[in-house]
C-alpha positions in Angstrom: 105.8 -14.6 136.5 104.7 -15.4 139.8 101.4 -16.2 141.5 100.7 -14.3 144.7 98.7 -15.2 147.8 95.3 -15.0 146.3 96.5 -17.3 143.3 96.4 -14.3 141.1 98.8 -14.8 138.1 101.3 -11.8 137.8 103.1 -10.8 134.7 105.9 -8.4 134.7 107.4 -7.4 131.1 110.3 -4.9 131.1 110.0 -2.3 128.4 113.1 0.1 127.9 110.9 2.6 125.9 109.6 5.5 127.9 106.5 5.8 130.2 103.4 5.7 128.2 105.2 5.3 124.7 102.9 3.2 122.5 100.7 2.0 125.5 97.1 3.3 124.5 97.6 1.6 121.1 98.8 -1.9 122.7 96.3 -1.8 125.0 93.5 -1.0 122.3 95.0 -4.1 120.5 95.8 -2.0 117.4 99.5 -2.6 117.4 99.7 -6.2 117.3 101.6 -7.0 120.8 98.5 -9.0 121.9 97.3 -6.9 124.7 93.9 -6.3 123.4 93.7 -10.2 123.9 95.1 -10.2 127.0 92.5 -7.7 128.4 89.5 -9.6 126.5 90.5 -12.8 128.5 89.9 -10.7 131.6 93.9 -9.5 132.2 94.0 -6.3 134.2 97.0 -4.2 132.6 98.9 -1.6 134.5 102.4 -0.2 134.4 105.0 1.5 136.3 108.3 3.6 135.7 111.3 1.3 135.9 114.0 2.3 138.8 116.3 3.9 136.0 113.4 6.4 134.9 114.0 5.6 131.2 111.6 2.7 130.7 108.9 0.9 132.2 107.4 -2.1 133.5 104.1 -3.6 132.2 102.0 -5.8 134.6 99.2 -8.2 133.6 96.9 -9.6 136.6 95.0 -12.8 135.8 92.7 -14.0 138.3 91.8 -17.5 138.5 88.3 -18.7 136.9 87.2 -21.9 138.4 88.6 -25.1 137.7 86.7 -25.9 134.5 88.2 -26.3 131.0 89.5 -23.2 129.4 88.6 -23.9 126.0 84.9 -24.2 124.7 83.1 -27.7 125.0 81.3 -29.3 122.0 79.0 -31.8 122.8 78.3 -34.3 119.9 74.4 -34.4 118.6 
């Protein structure tokens, strides 16, 4: 994990499986990995082959969204 110069959170995860293997299902949220949830939260998901060519790196970029609470606020009646 890192934060770039624009305060964007970058999360890189290395996957030893070949490029594209299971990625479509993950992005749709149908495989239980949580990638669908990451996208619902506004994460931009991309991938690129690793240096060996046998696996891939999945990258998530999360933009900052103001400084307010990150959970729903419920006011008492």
